[in-house]
N, CA, C and O atoms as CSV, one atom per row, in Angstrom:
chain,resi,resn,atom,element,x,y,z
A,1,MET,N,N,0.014,-12.136,-11.729
A,1,MET,CA,C,-0.085,-10.723,-11.401
A,1,MET,C,C,0.240,-9.936,-12.663
A,1,MET,O,O,1.215,-10.224,-13.356
A,2,ASP,N,N,-0.590,-8.939,-12.951
A,2,ASP,CA,C,-0.354,-8.141,-14.151
A,2,ASP,C,C,0.811,-7.174,-13.935
A,2,ASP,O,O,1.199,-6.896,-12.800
A,3,THR,N,N,1.354,-6.675,-15.027
A,3,THR,CA,C,2.562,-5.861,-14.993
A,3,THR,C,C,2.387,-4.588,-14.179
A,3,THR,O,O,3.274,-4.235,-13.403
A,4,SER,N,N,1.268,-3.890,-14.335
A,4,SER,CA,C,1.090,-2.622,-13.612
A,4,SER,C,C,0.993,-2.849,-12.102
A,4,SER,O,O,1.491,-2.033,-11.327
A,5,THR,N,N,0.364,-3.936,-11.676
A,5,THR,CA,C,0.295,-4.239,-10.244
A,5,THR,C,C,1.683,-4.566,-9.714
A,5,THR,O,O,2.057,-4.133,-8.624
A,6,ARG,N,N,2.442,-5.328,-10.486
A,6,ARG,CA,C,3.792,-5.690,-10.046
A,6,ARG,C,C,4.665,-4.450,-9.959
A,6,ARG,O,O,5.426,-4.301,-9.003
A,7,GLN,N,N,4.571,-3.554,-10.941
A,7,GLN,CA,C,5.340,-2.311,-10.907
A,7,GLN,C,C,4.964,-1.480,-9.682
A,7,GLN,O,O,5.833,-0.923,-9.012
A,8,ARG,N,N,3.678,-1.403,-9.398
A,8,ARG,CA,C,3.206,-0.653,-8.236
A,8,ARG,C,C,3.785,-1.240,-6.950
A,8,ARG,O,O,4.270,-0.503,-6.092
A,9,CYS,N,N,3.734,-2.560,-6.817
A,9,CYS,CA,C,4.257,-3.227,-5.622
A,9,CYS,C,C,5.754,-2.994,-5.465
A,9,CYS,O,O,6.224,-2.681,-4.371
A,10,LEU,N,N,6.503,-3.146,-6.556
A,10,LEU,CA,C,7.953,-2.944,-6.484
A,10,LEU,C,C,8.296,-1.500,-6.139
A,10,LEU,O,O,9.254,-1.246,-5.409
A,11,SER,N,N,7.526,-0.561,-6.657
A,11,SER,CA,C,7.752,0.844,-6.338
A,11,SER,C,C,7.508,1.120,-4.855
A,11,SER,O,O,8.293,1.812,-4.206
A,12,VAL,N,N,6.421,0.578,-4.332
A,12,VAL,CA,C,6.102,0.769,-2.907
A,12,VAL,C,C,7.194,0.159,-2.035
A,12,VAL,O,O,7.634,0.778,-1.066
A,13,LEU,N,N,7.632,-1.048,-2.373
A,13,LEU,CA,C,8.671,-1.715,-1.586
A,13,LEU,C,C,9.993,-0.955,-1.648
A,13,LEU,O,O,10.675,-0.820,-0.632
A,14,ALA,N,N,10.361,-0.459,-2.824
A,14,ALA,CA,C,11.624,0.255,-2.979
A,14,ALA,C,C,11.612,1.609,-2.275
A,14,ALA,O,O,12.656,2.082,-1.825
A,15,ASN,N,N,10.446,2.233,-2.176
A,15,ASN,CA,C,10.358,3.552,-1.546
A,15,ASN,C,C,10.004,3.488,-0.067
A,15,ASN,O,O,9.858,4.526,0.578
A,16,SER,N,N,9.866,2.299,0.473
A,16,SER,CA,C,9.594,2.128,1.904
A,16,SER,C,C,10.912,1.972,2.651
A,16,SER,O,O,11.861,1.408,2.105
A,17,PRO,N,N,10.992,2.455,3.876
A,17,PRO,CA,C,12.235,2.328,4.643
A,17,PRO,C,C,12.560,0.863,4.944
A,17,PRO,O,O,11.663,0.051,5.170
A,18,LEU,N,N,13.844,0.544,4.942
A,18,LEU,CA,C,14.303,-0.816,5.221
A,18,LEU,C,C,13.775,-1.314,6.562
A,18,LEU,O,O,13.355,-2.465,6.675
A,19,GLU,N,N,13.794,-0.456,7.574
A,19,GLU,CA,C,13.344,-0.859,8.911
A,19,GLU,C,C,11.903,-1.341,8.880
A,19,GLU,O,O,11.548,-2.303,9.560
A,20,ARG,N,N,11.074,-0.667,8.088
A,20,ARG,CA,C,9.663,-1.058,7.997
A,20,ARG,C,C,9.510,-2.401,7.294
A,20,ARG,O,O,8.687,-3.225,7.694
A,21,LEU,N,N,10.304,-2.622,6.246
A,21,LEU,CA,C,10.251,-3.917,5.557
A,21,LEU,C,C,10.722,-5.037,6.479
A,21,LEU,O,O,10.176,-6.139,6.446
A,22,GLN,N,N,11.728,-4.760,7.297
A,22,GLN,CA,C,12.226,-5.777,8.221
A,22,GLN,C,C,11.193,-6.122,9.289
A,22,GLN,O,O,11.210,-7.230,9.826
A,23,GLU,N,N,10.302,-5.196,9.602
A,23,GLU,CA,C,9.216,-5.477,10.546
A,23,GLU,C,C,8.142,-6.349,9.902
A,23,GLU,O,O,7.681,-7.320,10.501
A,24,LEU,N,N,7.744,-5.995,8.669
A,24,LEU,CA,C,6.608,-6.648,8.019
A,24,LEU,C,C,6.936,-7.987,7.360
A,24,LEU,O,O,6.178,-8.946,7.508
A,25,LEU,N,N,8.038,-8.065,6.646
A,25,LEU,CA,C,8.275,-9.195,5.764
A,25,LEU,C,C,8.775,-10.492,6.403
A,25,LEU,O,O,8.240,-11.550,6.074
A,26,PRO,N,N,9.754,-10.476,7.285
A,26,PRO,CA,C,10.362,-11.742,7.732
A,26,PRO,C,C,9.417,-12.844,8.205
A,26,PRO,O,O,9.703,-14.007,7.923
A,27,PRO,N,N,8.315,-12.571,8.902
A,27,PRO,CA,C,7.460,-13.685,9.310
A,27,PRO,C,C,6.915,-14.508,8.142
A,27,PRO,O,O,6.642,-15.696,8.311
A,28,ALA,N,N,6.753,-13.912,6.978
A,28,ALA,CA,C,6.185,-14.629,5.835
A,28,ALA,C,C,7.249,-15.167,4.878
A,28,ALA,O,O,6.927,-15.921,3.960
A,29,LEU,N,N,8.512,-14.788,5.080
A,29,LEU,CA,C,9.549,-15.213,4.144
A,29,LEU,C,C,9.990,-16.640,4.432
A,29,LEU,O,O,10.322,-16.974,5.569
A,30,PRO,N,N,9.994,-17.481,3.406
A,30,PRO,CA,C,10.414,-18.870,3.604
A,30,PRO,C,C,11.938,-18.984,3.671
A,30,PRO,O,O,12.660,-18.123,3.169
A,31,SER,N,N,12.400,-20.033,4.283
A,31,SER,CA,C,13.843,-20.253,4.361
A,31,SER,C,C,14.368,-20.947,3.102
A,31,SER,O,O,15.577,-21.128,2.954
A,32,CYS,N,N,13.474,-21.332,2.204
A,32,CYS,CA,C,13.864,-22.071,0.999
A,32,CYS,C,C,14.143,-21.145,-0.187
A,32,CYS,O,O,13.937,-21.536,-1.336
A,33,THR,N,N,14.604,-19.939,0.076
A,33,THR,CA,C,14.914,-19.001,-0.992
A,33,THR,C,C,16.176,-19.457,-1.720
A,33,THR,O,O,17.206,-19.707,-1.094
A,34,ARG,N,N,16.090,-19.562,-3.034
A,34,ARG,CA,C,17.260,-19.884,-3.864
A,34,ARG,C,C,17.713,-18.590,-4.506
A,34,ARG,O,O,16.986,-18.003,-5.307
A,35,TRP,N,N,18.911,-18.141,-4.158
A,35,TRP,CA,C,19.402,-16.870,-4.668
A,35,TRP,C,C,19.996,-17.045,-6.056
A,35,TRP,O,O,20.944,-17.808,-6.240
A,36,LEU,N,N,19.446,-16.347,-7.017
A,36,LEU,CA,C,19.982,-16.326,-8.369
A,36,LEU,C,C,21.073,-15.271,-8.469
A,36,LEU,O,O,22.052,-15.434,-9.198
A,37,ARG,N,N,20.886,-14.187,-7.723
A,37,ARG,CA,C,21.874,-13.114,-7.637
A,37,ARG,C,C,21.763,-12.498,-6.249
A,37,ARG,O,O,20.781,-11.824,-5.939
A,38,ARG,N,N,22.767,-12.730,-5.420
A,38,ARG,CA,C,22.776,-12.064,-4.119
A,38,ARG,C,C,22.936,-10.569,-4.374
A,38,ARG,O,O,23.245,-10.152,-5.491
A,39,ALA,N,N,22.730,-9.790,-3.365
A,39,ALA,CA,C,22.749,-8.334,-3.541
A,39,ALA,C,C,24.075,-7.855,-4.125
A,39,ALA,O,O,25.156,-8.224,-3.665
A,40,GLU,N,N,23.954,-7.029,-5.144
A,40,GLU,CA,C,25.094,-6.384,-5.791
A,40,GLU,C,C,24.824,-4.890,-5.827
A,40,GLU,O,O,23.686,-4.465,-6.022
A,41,THR,N,N,25.861,-4.099,-5.640
A,41,THR,CA,C,25.712,-2.652,-5.716
A,41,THR,C,C,26.552,-2.147,-6.880
A,41,THR,O,O,27.694,-2.568,-7.060
A,42,GLY,N,N,25.988,-1.257,-7.655
A,42,GLY,CA,C,26.692,-0.690,-8.795
A,42,GLY,C,C,26.122,0.665,-9.153
A,42,GLY,O,O,25.330,1.237,-8.405
A,43,LEU,N,N,26.524,1.165,-10.287
A,43,LEU,CA,C,26.069,2.481,-10.746
A,43,LEU,C,C,25.136,2.324,-11.936
A,43,LEU,O,O,25.253,1.393,-12.733
A,44,MET,N,N,24.217,3.257,-12.025
A,44,MET,CA,C,23.253,3.271,-13.121
A,44,MET,C,C,23.159,4.705,-13.633
A,44,MET,O,O,23.152,5.651,-12.845
A,45,MET,N,N,23.086,4.863,-14.940
A,45,MET,CA,C,22.982,6.196,-15.527
A,45,MET,C,C,21.525,6.651,-15.512
A,45,MET,O,O,20.642,5.942,-15.996
A,46,LEU,N,N,21.281,7.831,-14.958
A,46,LEU,CA,C,19.950,8.426,-14.984
A,46,LEU,C,C,19.838,9.291,-16.228
A,46,LEU,O,O,20.765,10.019,-16.583
A,47,GLN,N,N,18.693,9.199,-16.883
A,47,GLN,CA,C,18.454,10.032,-18.040
A,47,GLN,C,C,17.315,11.000,-17.757
A,47,GLN,O,O,16.375,10.683,-17.029
A,48,GLY,N,N,17.416,12.152,-18.331
A,48,GLY,CA,C,16.357,13.140,-18.228
A,48,GLY,C,C,15.903,13.515,-19.629
A,48,GLY,O,O,16.483,13.080,-20.624
A,49,ARG,N,N,14.873,14.316,-19.688
A,49,ARG,CA,C,14.395,14.823,-20.978
A,49,ARG,C,C,14.265,16.334,-20.862
A,49,ARG,O,O,13.696,16.846,-19.898
A,50,SER,N,N,14.786,17.026,-21.832
A,50,SER,CA,C,14.670,18.477,-21.787
A,50,SER,C,C,13.207,18.865,-21.952
A,50,SER,O,O,12.538,18.440,-22.893
A,51,GLY,N,N,12.738,19.661,-21.042
A,51,GLY,CA,C,11.343,20.079,-21.065
A,51,GLY,C,C,10.384,18.970,-20.667
A,51,GLY,O,O,9.172,19.129,-20.810
A,52,GLY,N,N,10.892,17.860,-20.175
A,52,GLY,CA,C,10.034,16.755,-19.754
A,52,GLY,C,C,9.620,15.831,-20.882
A,52,GLY,O,O,9.225,14.694,-20.625
A,53,ALA,N,N,9.698,16.284,-22.120
A,53,ALA,CA,C,9.284,15.434,-23.246
A,53,ALA,C,C,10.235,15.547,-24.426
A,53,ALA,O,O,10.005,14.927,-25.464
A,54,GLY,N,N,11.293,16.321,-24.286
A,54,GLY,CA,C,12.213,16.546,-25.401
A,54,GLY,C,C,13.260,15.460,-25.529
A,54,GLY,O,O,13.040,14.309,-25.150
A,55,ALA,N,N,14.388,15.843,-26.064
A,55,ALA,CA,C,15.492,14.911,-26.290
A,55,ALA,C,C,16.067,14.412,-24.970
A,55,ALA,O,O,16.142,15.154,-23.990
A,56,ARG,N,N,16.466,13.160,-24.958
A,56,ARG,CA,C,17.059,12.566,-23.757
A,56,ARG,C,C,18.492,13.066,-23.576
A,56,ARG,O,O,19.198,13.358,-24.541
A,57,PHE,N,N,18.895,13.153,-22.314
A,57,PHE,CA,C,20.281,13.476,-21.997
A,57,PHE,C,C,20.656,12.736,-20.719
A,57,PHE,O,O,19.796,12.413,-19.901
A,58,ASN,N,N,21.945,12.474,-20.558
A,58,ASN,CA,C,22.429,11.795,-19.364
A,58,ASN,C,C,22.528,12.797,-18.224
A,58,ASN,O,O,23.279,13.770,-18.297
A,59,LEU,N,N,21.769,12.548,-17.182
A,59,LEU,CA,C,21.697,13.451,-16.043
A,59,LEU,C,C,22.836,13.204,-15.064
A,59,LEU,O,O,23.399,14.149,-14.512
A,60,GLY,N,N,23.175,11.950,-14.850
A,60,GLY,CA,C,24.239,11.591,-13.918
A,60,GLY,C,C,24.073,10.152,-13.471
A,60,GLY,O,O,23.138,9.464,-13.880
A,61,GLU,N,N,24.983,9.708,-12.632
A,61,GLU,CA,C,24.941,8.327,-12.152
A,61,GLU,C,C,24.379,8.270,-10.740
A,61,GLU,O,O,24.493,9.219,-9.964
A,62,ILE,N,N,23.772,7.135,-10.429
A,62,ILE,CA,C,23.229,6.893,-9.097
A,62,ILE,C,C,23.599,5.466,-8.704
A,62,ILE,O,O,23.622,4.570,-9.548
A,63,SER,N,N,23.887,5.259,-7.430
A,63,SER,CA,C,24.191,3.900,-6.995
A,63,SER,C,C,22.888,3.162,-6.733
A,63,SER,O,O,21.937,3.720,-6.184
A,64,VAL,N,N,22.863,1.891,-7.139
A,64,VAL,CA,C,21.700,1.037,-6.940
A,64,VAL,C,C,22.169,-0.333,-6.463
A,64,VAL,O,O,23.288,-0.761,-6.747
A,65,SER,N,N,21.294,-1.001,-5.737
A,65,SER,CA,C,21.543,-2.387,-5.336
A,65,SER,C,C,20.455,-3.235,-5.958
A,65,SER,O,O,19.307,-2.806,-6.066
A,66,ARG,N,N,20.820,-4.450,-6.371
A,66,ARG,CA,C,19.844,-5.340,-6.980
A,66,ARG,C,C,20.080,-6.756,-6.474
A,66,ARG,O,O,21.183,-7.124,-6.070
A,67,ALA,N,N,19.010,-7.531,-6.511
A,67,ALA,CA,C,19.078,-8.935,-6.104
A,67,ALA,C,C,17.975,-9.692,-6.838
A,67,ALA,O,O,16.957,-9.112,-7.215
A,68,SER,N,N,18.189,-10.992,-7.036
A,68,SER,CA,C,17.182,-11.858,-7.671
A,68,SER,C,C,17.151,-13.186,-6.935
A,68,SER,O,O,18.187,-13.720,-6.539
A,69,CYS,N,N,15.948,-13.708,-6.760
A,69,CYS,CA,C,15.813,-14.983,-6.064
A,69,CYS,C,C,14.675,-15.785,-6.683
A,69,CYS,O,O,13.870,-15.272,-7.461
A,70,GLN,N,N,14.637,-17.051,-6.311
A,70,GLN,CA,C,13.560,-17.927,-6.742
A,70,GLN,C,C,12.971,-18.588,-5.509
A,70,GLN,O,O,13.683,-19.177,-4.695
A,71,ILE,N,N,11.658,-18.479,-5.389
A,71,ILE,CA,C,10.920,-19.151,-4.312
A,71,ILE,C,C,9.854,-19.987,-5.011
A,71,ILE,O,O,8.931,-19.448,-5.621
A,72,GLY,N,N,9.988,-21.292,-4.918
A,72,GLY,CA,C,9.092,-22.177,-5.654
A,72,GLY,C,C,9.327,-21.980,-7.133
A,72,GLY,O,O,10.461,-22.082,-7.602
A,73,GLN,N,N,8.258,-21.695,-7.884
A,73,GLN,CA,C,8.375,-21.481,-9.319
A,73,GLN,C,C,8.506,-20.003,-9.688
A,73,GLN,O,O,8.631,-19.664,-10.865
A,74,HIS,N,N,8.477,-19.142,-8.702
A,74,HIS,CA,C,8.423,-17.702,-8.964
A,74,HIS,C,C,9.788,-17.050,-8.747
A,74,HIS,O,O,10.470,-17.307,-7.755
A,75,VAL,N,N,10.164,-16.202,-9.698
A,75,VAL,CA,C,11.424,-15.473,-9.634
A,75,VAL,C,C,11.113,-14.028,-9.249
A,75,VAL,O,O,10.270,-13.375,-9.865
A,76,GLY,N,N,11.804,-13.546,-8.228
A,76,GLY,CA,C,11.606,-12.177,-7.773
A,76,GLY,C,C,12.858,-11.347,-7.981
A,76,GLY,O,O,13.979,-11.842,-7.869
A,77,HIS,N,N,12.646,-10.077,-8.287
A,77,HIS,CA,C,13.760,-9.147,-8.505
A,77,HIS,C,C,13.571,-7.941,-7.610
A,77,HIS,O,O,12.447,-7.482,-7.407
A,78,GLY,N,N,14.656,-7.431,-7.079
A,78,GLY,CA,C,14.592,-6.236,-6.252
A,78,GLY,C,C,15.657,-5.241,-6.647
A,78,GLY,O,O,16.825,-5.600,-6.788
A,79,TRP,N,N,15.267,-4.003,-6.825
A,79,TRP,CA,C,16.174,-2.896,-7.124
A,79,TRP,C,C,15.865,-1.782,-6.136
A,79,TRP,O,O,14.700,-1.512,-5.843
A,80,VAL,N,N,16.901,-1.137,-5.624
A,80,VAL,CA,C,16.694,-0.022,-4.705
A,80,VAL,C,C,17.852,0.972,-4.863
A,80,VAL,O,O,18.993,0.580,-5.108
A,81,ARG,N,N,17.537,2.255,-4.719
A,81,ARG,CA,C,18.587,3.276,-4.756
A,81,ARG,C,C,19.500,3.097,-3.558
A,81,ARG,O,O,19.043,2.766,-2.464
A,82,GLY,N,N,20.783,3.314,-3.763
A,82,GLY,CA,C,21.741,3.250,-2.674
A,82,GLY,C,C,22.443,1.908,-2.598
A,82,GLY,O,O,22.304,1.064,-3.484
A,83,GLY,N,N,23.195,1.726,-1.531
A,83,GLY,CA,C,24.040,0.548,-1.403
A,83,GLY,C,C,23.554,-0.476,-0.406
A,83,GLY,O,O,24.346,-1.290,0.069
A,84,ASP,N,N,22.274,-0.462,-0.071
A,84,ASP,CA,C,21.774,-1.382,0.938
A,84,ASP,C,C,21.300,-2.688,0.300
A,84,ASP,O,O,20.170,-2.784,-0.180
A,85,GLY,N,N,22.171,-3.676,0.302
A,85,GLY,CA,C,21.855,-4.959,-0.306
A,85,GLY,C,C,20.724,-5.693,0.393
A,85,GLY,O,O,19.949,-6.389,-0.262
A,86,ARG,N,N,20.612,-5.555,1.707
A,86,ARG,CA,C,19.539,-6.229,2.444
A,86,ARG,C,C,18.172,-5.751,1.958
A,86,ARG,O,O,17.239,-6.546,1.845
A,87,HIS,N,N,18.054,-4.471,1.674
A,87,HIS,CA,C,16.808,-3.899,1.180
A,87,HIS,C,C,16.440,-4.541,-0.162
A,87,HIS,O,O,15.293,-4.933,-0.373
A,88,ALA,N,N,17.424,-4.647,-1.069
A,88,ALA,CA,C,17.175,-5.253,-2.382
A,88,ALA,C,C,16.778,-6.722,-2.235
A,88,ALA,O,O,15.901,-7.197,-2.957
A,89,GLU,N,N,17.406,-7.441,-1.317
A,89,GLU,CA,C,17.075,-8.854,-1.116
A,89,GLU,C,C,15.658,-9.028,-0.575
A,89,GLU,O,O,14.942,-9.932,-1.005
A,90,LEU,N,N,15.249,-8.181,0.355
A,90,LEU,CA,C,13.878,-8.260,0.873
A,90,LEU,C,C,12.851,-7.984,-0.225
A,90,LEU,O,O,11.813,-8.641,-0.297
A,91,ILE,N,N,13.153,-7.006,-1.077
A,91,ILE,CA,C,12.251,-6.689,-2.181
A,91,ILE,C,C,12.146,-7.875,-3.140
A,91,ILE,O,O,11.053,-8.201,-3.605
A,92,ALA,N,N,13.267,-8.514,-3.435
A,92,ALA,CA,C,13.258,-9.669,-4.347
A,92,ALA,C,C,12.422,-10.807,-3.768
A,92,ALA,O,O,11.641,-11.428,-4.488
A,93,GLN,N,N,12.579,-11.084,-2.475
A,93,GLN,CA,C,11.796,-12.144,-1.840
A,93,GLN,C,C,10.310,-11.799,-1.832
A,93,GLN,O,O,9.465,-12.650,-2.108
A,94,ALA,N,N,10.001,-10.552,-1.516
A,94,ALA,CA,C,8.600,-10.121,-1.512
A,94,ALA,C,C,8.009,-10.220,-2.913
A,94,ALA,O,O,6.863,-10.643,-3.071
A,95,ASP,N,N,8.779,-9.834,-3.938
A,95,ASP,CA,C,8.306,-9.909,-5.316
A,95,ASP,C,C,7.983,-11.346,-5.703
A,95,ASP,O,O,6.957,-11.601,-6.333
A,96,ALA,N,N,8.841,-12.279,-5.337
A,96,ALA,CA,C,8.592,-13.689,-5.659
A,96,ALA,C,C,7.326,-14.190,-4.964
A,96,ALA,O,O,6.521,-14.887,-5.581
A,97,LEU,N,N,7.145,-13.850,-3.712
A,97,LEU,CA,C,5.970,-14.312,-2.972
A,97,LEU,C,C,4.687,-13.664,-3.484
A,97,LEU,O,O,3.640,-14.311,-3.525
A,98,LEU,N,N,4.758,-12.398,-3.874
A,98,LEU,CA,C,3.574,-11.707,-4.387
A,98,LEU,C,C,3.089,-12.290,-5.711
A,98,LEU,O,O,1.926,-12.106,-6.070
A,99,GLN,N,N,3.949,-12.982,-6.437
A,99,GLN,CA,C,3.555,-13.598,-7.705
A,99,GLN,C,C,2.786,-14.904,-7.514
A,99,GLN,O,O,2.172,-15.406,-8.456
A,100,ASP,N,N,2.816,-15.453,-6.304
A,100,ASP,CA,C,2.102,-16.701,-6.013
A,100,ASP,C,C,0.615,-16.389,-5.857
A,100,ASP,O,O,0.238,-15.668,-4.934
A,101,PRO,N,N,-0.241,-16.918,-6.743
A,101,PRO,CA,C,-1.675,-16.604,-6.666
A,101,PRO,C,C,-2.311,-16.977,-5.328
A,101,PRO,O,O,-3.268,-16.331,-4.901
A,102,ALA,N,N,-1.795,-18.007,-4.665
A,102,ALA,CA,C,-2.364,-18.421,-3.386
A,102,ALA,C,C,-2.064,-17.422,-2.269
A,102,ALA,O,O,-2.819,-17.331,-1.301
A,103,LEU,N,N,-0.970,-16.675,-2.399
A,103,LEU,CA,C,-0.562,-15.725,-1.358
A,103,LEU,C,C,-0.840,-14.273,-1.719
A,103,LEU,O,O,-0.864,-13.405,-0.846
A,104,HIS,N,N,-1.049,-14.010,-3.000
A,104,HIS,CA,C,-1.090,-12.633,-3.497
A,104,HIS,C,C,-2.050,-11.726,-2.713
A,104,HIS,O,O,-1.631,-10.682,-2.214
A,105,ASP,N,N,-3.315,-12.103,-2.598
A,105,ASP,CA,C,-4.298,-11.219,-1.963
A,105,ASP,C,C,-3.978,-10.946,-0.500
A,105,ASP,O,O,-4.087,-9.809,-0.041
A,106,SER,N,N,-3.585,-11.976,0.230
A,106,SER,CA,C,-3.292,-11.770,1.656
A,106,SER,C,C,-2.044,-10.909,1.840
A,106,SER,O,O,-1.996,-10.087,2.755
A,107,LEU,N,N,-1.026,-11.085,0.980
A,107,LEU,CA,C,0.188,-10.271,1.100
A,107,LEU,C,C,-0.057,-8.831,0.647
A,107,LEU,O,O,0.559,-7.902,1.170
A,108,MET,N,N,-0.944,-8.647,-0.313
A,108,MET,CA,C,-1.298,-7.276,-0.712
A,108,MET,C,C,-1.922,-6.535,0.466
A,108,MET,O,O,-1.625,-5.363,0.699
A,109,ARG,N,N,-2.788,-7.222,1.204
A,109,ARG,CA,C,-3.419,-6.591,2.378
A,109,ARG,C,C,-2.418,-6.400,3.518
A,109,ARG,O,O,-2.441,-5.373,4.197
A,110,ALA,N,N,-1.548,-7.376,3.727
A,110,ALA,CA,C,-0.619,-7.327,4.866
A,110,ALA,C,C,0.578,-6.421,4.617
A,110,ALA,O,O,1.059,-5.776,5.548
A,111,TRP,N,N,1.069,-6.357,3.385
A,111,TRP,CA,C,2.285,-5.598,3.105
A,111,TRP,C,C,2.023,-4.333,2.310
A,111,TRP,O,O,2.310,-3.229,2.774
A,112,ILE,N,N,1.481,-4.490,1.118
A,112,ILE,CA,C,1.427,-3.375,0.176
A,112,ILE,C,C,0.452,-2.286,0.623
A,112,ILE,O,O,0.786,-1.103,0.556
A,113,ALA,N,N,-0.734,-2.658,1.074
A,113,ALA,CA,C,-1.721,-1.641,1.494
A,113,ALA,C,C,-1.187,-0.750,2.614
A,113,ALA,O,O,-1.264,0.472,2.485
A,114,PRO,N,N,-0.645,-1.305,3.719
A,114,PRO,CA,C,-0.131,-0.405,4.756
A,114,PRO,C,C,1.083,0.406,4.302
A,114,PRO,O,O,1.226,1.566,4.687
A,115,LEU,N,N,1.958,-0.190,3.487
A,115,LEU,CA,C,3.132,0.548,3.013
A,115,LEU,C,C,2.721,1.669,2.065
A,115,LEU,O,O,3.326,2.740,2.085
A,116,GLU,N,N,1.705,1.444,1.237
A,116,GLU,CA,C,1.200,2.499,0.346
A,116,GLU,C,C,0.619,3.655,1.150
A,116,GLU,O,O,0.838,4.821,0.821
A,117,THR,N,N,-0.116,3.328,2.197
A,117,THR,CA,C,-0.695,4.366,3.053
A,117,THR,C,C,0.404,5.195,3.705
A,117,THR,O,O,0.333,6.424,3.723
A,118,GLU,N,N,1.418,4.523,4.239
A,118,GLU,CA,C,2.534,5.234,4.880
A,118,GLU,C,C,3.293,6.090,3.878
A,118,GLU,O,O,3.697,7.209,4.193
A,119,LEU,N,N,3.487,5.570,2.676
A,119,LEU,CA,C,4.185,6.315,1.636
A,119,LEU,C,C,3.395,7.570,1.258
A,119,LEU,O,O,3.976,8.644,1.097
A,120,ALA,N,N,2.082,7.439,1.117
A,120,ALA,CA,C,1.235,8.591,0.790
A,120,ALA,C,C,1.292,9.636,1.910
A,120,ALA,O,O,1.318,10.837,1.641
A,121,GLU,N,N,1.311,9.176,3.160
A,121,GLU,CA,C,1.407,10.104,4.294
A,121,GLU,C,C,2.742,10.839,4.297
A,121,GLU,O,O,2.785,12.040,4.562
A,122,ARG,N,N,3.839,10.127,4.003
A,122,ARG,CA,C,5.155,10.774,3.954
A,122,ARG,C,C,5.211,11.803,2.830
A,122,ARG,O,O,5.754,12.894,3.004
A,123,ARG,N,N,4.642,11.448,1.668
A,123,ARG,CA,C,4.634,12.392,0.542
A,123,ARG,C,C,3.791,13.623,0.860
A,123,ARG,O,O,4.174,14.743,0.521
A,124,ALA,N,N,2.646,13.420,1.509
A,124,ALA,CA,C,1.783,14.552,1.872
A,124,ALA,C,C,2.485,15.455,2.877
A,124,ALA,O,O,2.382,16.679,2.787
A,125,ALA,N,N,3.200,14.863,3.836
A,125,ALA,CA,C,3.932,15.658,4.829
A,125,ALA,C,C,5.028,16.478,4.154
A,125,ALA,O,O,5.215,17.649,4.485
A,126,ARG,N,N,5.752,15.879,3.216
A,126,ARG,CA,C,6.800,16.615,2.496
A,126,ARG,C,C,6.186,17.733,1.657
A,126,ARG,O,O,6.761,18.815,1.538
A,127,SER,N,N,5.026,17.468,1.082
A,127,SER,CA,C,4.347,18.481,0.281
A,127,SER,C,C,3.901,19.656,1.147
A,127,SER,O,O,4.022,20.815,0.751
A,128,ARG,N,N,3.379,19.338,2.344
A,128,ARG,CA,C,2.975,20.410,3.262
A,128,ARG,C,C,4.182,21.237,3.707
A,128,ARG,O,O,4.092,22.461,3.811
A,129,GLU,N,N,5.317,20.567,3.970
A,129,GLU,CA,C,6.529,21.291,4.368
A,129,GLU,C,C,7.003,22.209,3.244
A,129,GLU,O,O,7.404,23.348,3.487
A,130,ALA,N,N,6.954,21.706,2.022
A,130,ALA,CA,C,7.374,22.527,0.885
A,130,ALA,C,C,6.418,23.694,0.683
A,130,ALA,O,O,6.856,24.807,0.391
A,131,ALA,N,N,5.121,23.456,0.835
A,131,ALA,CA,C,4.133,24.519,0.658
A,131,ALA,C,C,4.292,25.599,1.728
A,131,ALA,O,O,4.050,26.777,1.463
A,132,ALA,N,N,4.696,25.204,2.922
A,132,ALA,CA,C,4.871,26.177,4.000
A,132,ALA,C,C,6.039,27.116,3.728
A,132,ALA,O,O,6.065,28.234,4.243
A,133,SER,N,N,6.985,26.686,2.940
A,133,SER,CA,C,8.148,27.534,2.655
A,133,SER,C,C,8.051,28.216,1.293
A,133,SER,O,O,9.019,28.813,0.821
A,134,LYS,N,N,6.893,28.125,0.672
A,134,LYS,CA,C,6.711,28.704,-0.655
A,134,LYS,C,C,6.778,30.227,-0.581
A,134,LYS,O,O,6.206,30.854,0.310
A,135,VAL,N,N,7.483,30.789,-1.529
A,135,VAL,CA,C,7.600,32.244,-1.618
A,135,VAL,C,C,6.965,32.662,-2.934
A,135,VAL,O,O,7.296,32.133,-3.995
A,136,GLU,N,N,6.049,33.617,-2.851
A,136,GLU,CA,C,5.417,34.103,-4.054
A,136,GLU,C,C,6.012,35.463,-4.412
A,136,GLU,O,O,6.060,36.373,-3.584
A,137,PHE,N,N,6.455,35.582,-5.636
A,137,PHE,CA,C,7.035,36.822,-6.100
A,137,PHE,C,C,6.034,37.532,-6.993
A,137,PHE,O,O,5.278,36.908,-7.738
A,138,PHE,N,N,6.050,38.827,-6.900
A,138,PHE,CA,C,5.207,39.606,-7.792
A,138,PHE,C,C,5.967,40.864,-8.169
A,138,PHE,O,O,6.893,41.274,-7.471
A,139,THR,N,N,5.584,41.451,-9.237
A,139,THR,CA,C,6.227,42.689,-9.675
A,139,THR,C,C,5.198,43.790,-9.715
A,139,THR,O,O,4.019,43.572,-9.994
A,140,MET,N,N,5.666,44.939,-9.436
A,140,MET,CA,C,4.806,46.119,-9.522
A,140,MET,C,C,5.260,46.923,-10.725
A,140,MET,O,O,6.455,47.074,-10.979
A,141,VAL,N,N,4.319,47.420,-11.435
A,141,VAL,CA,C,4.626,48.219,-12.617
A,141,VAL,C,C,4.752,49.680,-12.166
A,141,VAL,O,O,3.869,50.229,-11.508
A,142,ARG,N,N,5.869,50.277,-12.539
A,142,ARG,CA,C,6.066,51.671,-12.207
A,142,ARG,C,C,5.595,52.570,-13.332
A,142,ARG,O,O,5.767,52.281,-14.516
A,143,GLY,N,N,5.025,53.617,-12.936
A,143,GLY,CA,C,4.588,54.601,-13.928
A,143,GLY,C,C,3.676,53.973,-14.980
A,143,GLY,O,O,3.663,52.746,-15.081
A,144,ALA,N,N,3.021,54.626,-15.659
A,144,ALA,CA,C,2.208,54.068,-16.728
A,144,ALA,C,C,1.711,55.148,-17.619
A,144,ALA,O,O,1.002,54.873,-18.587
């Protein structure tokens, strides 16, 4: 699997609700998972850029959970915002399975495609909610 596809998959998995992952993933997860790192929760420094492209600065810390596992010859890693270790472990297992060429296409259709659709729908709904509360300001010029 190429890097951009893997990044896309990990992003979709990390931004999907844990409950949804627990519905989709367990039937395909093998019991032979070898944990390299069980879920750990810690802090990570977020960086921003002034003006979006300027000098970097430390924005603040965020809690993250991470996990790593090995399934067969494939090593999977999972990172997620917050302290939910189960979420990170599911992502790590899914990442390892998605790297298997024999399973990749079927898991992309079964997991990633529906989760991407749901994620796009949630983002569109949030965008519509934000647009509904948009306030437009204008100024009137006095005298001239």
